[in-house]
N, C-alpha and C positions, 0 to 999 in steps of 0.2 A: 846382477839380479840380486835384491833386497828379499831376505828370508823373510817369508809371512808368520805371525804369531801364529801359535798353535789355539784351536779351538778350546775353551772352557767346558769339556761337555763332562758332566758328573760333579765337576771342580765346587765343591762348598767352601773353600776356605779363600779369604780374602787375600791373606799374606802372600798364598802361593801364587794366585792370578797374577799379583802386583811384582811379583819377584822372578818368576818362573817362564815369562816368556810367554803369558797366555792374552789371548784379546779380551778386552773388557768394556762391554757396557756401562757406562756411568750412571751409577745409582744414588751417588752421596747425596744427591739433591733432599733425598730420603732423610739422611740426617739433619738436615737445617730445618725442613716442614715439620716435622719431629720434634724438634725441641722449640719450636715455637708455638708449636698447638696442642702439646701431650697433655696428656692427663697424668694421676700419680698410676694409673694402670692401662695401659693400651693394647686391646687385642685386634690383630689384622688377619681377617679372614679372607684366604686365595685359595684358589683349585692348587690339585698338588702342580709340581713342575713348573714352578712361575717362581721360581726365583726365592722364595720365602728364608730357607737355609742359608742362602749367601748373603741375604741383606742381614740377618740376623749376629753372622761373623763379621759383616762391615763394621756393626752396630760396637759389637766387643773390638774390633781393632781399634778403634776410633777413639772410644770412651776410656779404655784400660791404662791403669798408670803404666808407665814403660813404653807407650806405643811408638813405633817410629814415623815419625811426621811426614818423611818420604814417600813411604805406601802412598799418601794421598797428594802428591806433588802433579800438576796438570790436570787434577780433578776438579770437578764443580765445585765442591767445597772449601778447597784450598783459598778458593778468591774470597771467603767470607773470613776474612783474616781475624776479625774481633770473635766470633764465634769460635774459631777455632782456637784463640788464645786461651778463651775461657772455660773451655769444655773439652778439648783433645787431650788425653791423656791426663785425665781430672779425676775418674772414677774408679775404685774397685768395680769388677765387675764379676758377678754368676752366670755363668750361660751352661744351660745344657738342651739337650736336644730329646724328646721322647719317643722318637719315631722308630725305635726297635722295642719299647718297651711293652711288653705281649706274651701271648705263650698260650697253650691248649686250657692251663687253669689257674687260677689266681694265683696259686702259690708260687709257680712260673714267673708270672707278670711282676709280683710283689719283689722277689729276690732280683729279677731285672731292673726293676725301680732304684733297689737298693743299690744294684754295680754303677747304676748313672750317677749317681749322687757322689758315691763315695770316690769315684774316677773323677770327679768335680773338684771334690775335697782335696784328694792327693795332689791334684794342679795346685792349690795352693798352701801346699805343704811348706812355704817358708814361715807360715803363721806357728808352727812349732818353736821356731826362733825366737816369736817377738817376746820384746820387753814388756809390751805391754798387755799381754794377757795372762790370767790367773791361771795355776797349775791346773785347777780343777776343769778349765774351760779349755787346756791344751789335752786335758785325758779324754774329754767329750770329742773332741777333733779327730785324735789320733784313732780314735776306736771308729769313727767316722770313715777316717781317710782309707782305714783298714779293712772297711767294710765288716765290722765285727759288733753291729748292732744287736744290743739284748732284747729289746720289747719294741712294737710297733710305735709306740709314741717317739721313739726315737727316730725314725723315719719321718714322721709325720713332722715334726720341730727342725728336721736336719736343715732345710735351705734358710730358715729364717736365722738358726743357729750361726750360719756362715755370716749371714748380713751382719750378727752382731759382733760376729770376731773382727770382721773386716772392719768395719766401722771403729770398733775397738783401737785394731792396730794403727790404721791411717787417720783416724780422726774424721772421715768424709763419710758420706752416706751412701750407698751400695744401689749400682743399676745390675737390674736381675731379668735376663734374657731366658725366656723359654720358647723352643721350637717345635712343632706338631705336638701340640698339648692335647690334639681330641684321640689322636692314635692309639693310645692304651684303650680309650671309651670303645672306639668301632673293633678293636681284637677284642674286647671283652664282650661284645654284645655277640660277635661272631661265636665265641665259644662258650658262651652259659656263663659268664661270671661278672655282667654289666654293675649289679649292684654293689657289690663287694668294689670293685674299681673306681664307681661314682664317688664313694666314701673316702675311696684312698688319697683317690686326686684332690678331691674338694676338699681333705684336711691339710695335704701338703701345700696346695694353694694359698688357701685361706689364712694359714697360721705365716706366711711371709709376704702375703700382698696386703691383708687387712689390719689399718691401724698397727703399721710395723715403723717404727720412730727412725730405724735404722735403714730403711729405704728410699733411694733416691727416687727413681720411678722403674715401670716393668715394662717390658714388651713380650706380649707373646702372640704367636701365631698359629693358625691351624687352617683347616678347611672348613668346616663347620663352626657357627656360632651354636655352641652348646647352651641352652637357659641360664641365665642367670640364678637362676633360684637353687639351680643344678651343682653347678661349680661354684659361680663366684657370688653367692649370696651376702649380701653386707656390704660388698663393695662402695666405697666413694670414689667420686672422682672417675669413675671407669668408663674408659672411650673405647669405643666401637667402630674401626672403620672396615665395613663390607665391601665387596666387588660394585656395590650402588652408590658408595660414595663417592664423589668428586674428588676430596683431599685423598691426596697419596696415589693417585688411580695409576698415573705412570711410572710409578716406583716398583710394581711386581709385573713382570712380562715387558715386551719389547713393543716400542710406539712404530708407526711406520716411518719416521726418520731413519730410526736405530737400525730397522732392519735394513734400510736402504743404503746407510753408510757401511752395514758390515759387508752385504753382498758387495759392493764396490769396491770396498778393502780387497775382498777375494776373488775379485775380476769374473763375480756372478750377477752384473746387475741386470742382465738380458733374463734372468729367472727370477725378478720381484714378482711379475704377475701371477706367477706360480705360486710363490710361497704366499702371497694374498689368498688365493681359491683355496689353500688346503691348511693355510695354520694361523689367517686373521680372523676376523669375525666377533672376537670378545670384545664387547661393551661393559668397561670398568668408570663410573662416573659418567663423564662423558667424552672418554678417552677409546679409542680403539684399538686393542692389545693383540699383539700375536701371544703362542705359546712357546717360549724360550727354547724348550727342550727341543722342541721340533724344528726350530728354525735351525738351533745350533749343530743337530744331528743331521738335517738335512743338507745343510751346507757344508759339512764333512763329508758326506755323500759325493757332493757336486766336485768337492776339490779332489776326491779320487778320481772322478770320472763324470766328463760334462754330460756323458749321455745316461747317467743314473738314473733309475725311476723314481717318482715320487712316493715316500713310505710315509706310515702311521708311526710315528715315535710314540707318540704321549700315550695310546693306545695299547703299543704292550708293555707298558709298565703298570698297567692294573689291570686286576680282574672284568671290571666293568658287571660289578655284582648288580648296582644298582639298575642299570639298564634290565637286565633278565628278570628283577625282581617286579618293576612297574609292569611288565609284558605278561608276567606272570599270572598279575591281580590285576588284570585290565578287563574291562567290559566293551560293551559295544561304542559307548563314548568315548571311553580313551582311546581305543584303538582309533575310530575315525581322527583325534586329535592327534596322534603319532603319524597318522596318513597325510595329514596338513604337514606337521613340521618337515618329515623326510622330502615333502615336496614343496618345500622352501616358503610355506607360508607362516603363519605364528599363531600362538595361542594365547589368550588372557587368563592370566591365573592369579588369585590373591596369595602370596606367600606366605609363611612362617619365618619369622627372624631368627628367633631361640629355639632351637629343636632340644629335644632329648631323644635318645636311641630308645627308650620305654614307648614314645610315641607312635614307633612303628608298630607295634603289636596290636595296636588300636581297631578293636575289630568294627568300629563303622566306618563305613565305605569311603564313605565322601572324606572322613577325616583322614585316613590312612594316605588315600590319593593326593590331598594337600600336601600330608608328609613327603610323600614320595616326589611330586613336584620339586616342593623346596629346596631337598636334596641334590635332585639335579641340576636346579640351578647354582646353588652354591657351589657344588663340587665340578663345573665346568663343563657340563653334559648339556646344556640349555644357556642364553644368555638373553641380555635384554635387547629388543631390537630400537626401542628408544627408551628415553630416561623415565622410570615408573613415574605415573602418578598415583602419589600415595602406596597403598599396598598392593594394587591393582598392576601385575607386571605383563608385558607384551613380548611372549618368550617364542624365542628362533632358536635352531641350530645353527653355532656358528661358524661352521668351514665343512669343507670337504671331509676331511679328516674326523670330524664327529660324527658326520651322517653315518659313514664307512661305519663305524660303532654300532650305531642303532639298525642298521640293514643286517650287516653280519648277527645281532642278536635277533633281530626278526627272522632273520632264513636261518639259524638253528633252533628256535621256537616254532616256526614253521614245520620243518623237517622232523620234531619230536614229536610234534602234535599230530601230524599227518599218517605217520608211521606208526602211531600208536592206534591207528583206526585201520588192524592189518588187513580186513576183506576189502576194503576201498584202495590201499594202496597196491593188493595184490591184483586187482582188477587193472589198474592203472598199467602195473609194469606189463601184465598181459598183454594191453593194447598196443604197448611198445613194440615188443618183442613181435607180435604177429601183425603190426603194421595197420592195425583198426584206425584210422584216423578221426573216424567219427566218436569211438568209444573214448581217444585219447582224449578228444576235445571237451566231451561232456563232464568226463572224471576231473581234467585240471581245471575246469570252470569249478567243480563243484570243491576242488581243494580252494581255490583262490576265495571263493566264499567266505571261507572261513579264518582269509588270512588278511592283511594289510596291504595296501597295491600304492602305487605311485600316481598321483596325479597330472593333469594337464597345467604345469607351470613352466618358470625358466631354468629349472633342473635340464640339464644339457640331456637330447635323446639318448646318447649311447649309456649313459648313467642310468637311464630308464631301463634302456634293455638289459643290461648287468644286474638289474633286479631280480626279473623275470627269469633271466638266464639262472640266477642262483638259486631259485625255487626250484626249478627243473632238476638242477642236478642234484640237490639236497634232499628229494625223492629217487633219482635213481642211484646215488651212488649207496643207498643202504641196501639196493639189491648185490649180496658180496661176491655173486658168480660173476658178474658184468664187469667188465673193463671200461671205465667211463673216462672219458678225457676231455679236459676244458681248452678252448680254443688252440686244440690241435692243427698241425699243418698237414696240408694235403693237398695236392695240385699245385696250383698258384697262388693260396692263399690261407687263411687261419679259420676253419671252421669252428662256429658256437658250441657245440657239444659231439662227440664221436664216441658211440659204445661199441663195443664186441660182447658177442656171445659166443665164446671160442669153442664149448662143447655142441654147440647145434651150428655153427658157422656162420651167424647172422649178426649183421652189424646197422647201425642206426645211425644217421647224421641230421641233427637238427639245427636248425639256423632261426634264431629270434629277433624280430623285430617289433619297435614299438608303432602301435598305429595311430598316428597322431592324428586328433580328432575323431576316435573311432573309425577311420577307415581301414578296417580289416582288410578288405581283399586285396587292396593296391599294396598292402604291407607284405602278405601272404607272397603275392605272385613275385613279389622284388625278393625273398627270403628264397623261393625256388629255384628263379634267375640266378642269384648269387650262387647255389648248390652247383648248377650245369654249369655255369660260365665260368667259375674256378675250379670245377675239376676236383671238387671234394671229396669222389668216392676213389680215388686213385690209392690212396693209402689202403683203404679197406679190401680193396681189388687185388694189389700187391701180396696180402696177407691169406690169399685164400679164401677171403670172406665169398658166401655163396649168394645170400639174399642179403641185400642192403635197402632198407628203409629210409627214406628221406622227407623227414617233415619239414614243412617252411611253416614258423609260429609268430601269428601277430598279437600283441598283447596290448589292451587298454584298459586301466584300471580293475577292473574284478572280473574281465571278460579275455576269452581269445578265440583266436579261430584258428584252424588249423589245414593246410593243404597238405596231401599227401600224394607220396608216387613211391615206384619200387623198382630197384634192378635186380635180375637173376641172373648170377653169372656160370656159364654152363660150360665145365672144365672143356677147352678144346676149342670150343665154340664161340658164337657172338653173345654180344650182351643185350637182353631182353627187359625190356623196358614198359 
């Protein structure tokens, strides 16, 4: 049996993937397209975890002097022999990543950037032996490589200095690669030193990118297109390639064909529809794209066990702060739009392409909402349903994983908001404990009035039920004296919610159904029948619970109906219902 290649999870170095037995999805067409259409400065914006860092390292490996041509054998770019002859291994390269530049204060972030640049200089330490460099240049270079910069202007000029020294040494202009350029700005905004960081990043980038005779071209990546006037002021021949552009669409993320080939290679072809549902749905230009981080991680799960459950992997690599922020600043209109989105519908928005983080502090509600929608789109929480017409985008949630992020944040927001109304929440808990079905129904309806609902759309019924299930769990888990279990096994099945109140020997069983087209009565009866038929009271009876409240709950949009029944267990006697 032939051993399968390893999955390159978290591997961002092209050389390692090609030499250490990793599976590689060929993205070398990016090199050819770049060379044919590039400007002097090329910015590519994509959401996180879509292969930006690996592509940057691929470019470095291809262009840098001394590269090993064997690394590209069998890949698409190798077939373009004339292009490879002209460009492969023909340039000095500067490559830095700003993804770790940040800190709780500006000084820490400044020092981190110094370290990043000095480490790249140290990689080029052969310049100290160059016979083409003047001694004073070597002194400057040595101070940079050893991270002994004496004043800010030396950091501001650091990358430009490296391009000048490299060109003097090689006699060839330099390729500059900068990965995750906007991460320091995001961290600065979160920690309160954004204006200082803008000035620093602008100065460093402007000096190396603007009217620099030593520059062949530059490639920059990030999640957001920061406004040109904020960072890239005065750059000529500056090309921006966003998720809306047709060119380069297939080079960040995986296409349908690439996912099918990968799954077939690992004998997982039968899982393709699951991968489509969970991780597909992004539209870059005119191409449908999967999140590669999700695909690789879930493929790894299935290689370990074919019965593994589908998981959210992209979600776990971020705080999802932006979704929380748009909910916290939402009005009735915004909440209605989010309802449409999580129900599988679309919203139409005019988006801003060039953003600044200071825009988020705009006190005018309409402008603030526009900025937030624009970031949700740029960072992958929304995508285009169709190719945009001008600035108007028809936005949808890409897939099941991202829909789950919205629902999780909505439920968290719902829990915080409802529990903060202490009096109403305590009345609801009393209705649960006392088995007051009428009060339960009335209070849960009032809570749902304040929240976001699921509409009647193509979203599967069980997913709608899970949403309301989550709302109920959020209300009851806040009562710390209760033991609340979700999808607990009892009898011959799994009940939606089981509650034990040990001090009073009271238990509750809740079964939630989605009332299609508002058929509340039918859904309630089905829920109650399931409780009885599946013997859901068995687990509570075995634990000595003496009173069991049974709630059959039907939900539709922002309304619910509740059927209630009670079982009283007399020790040593029959069950009274």
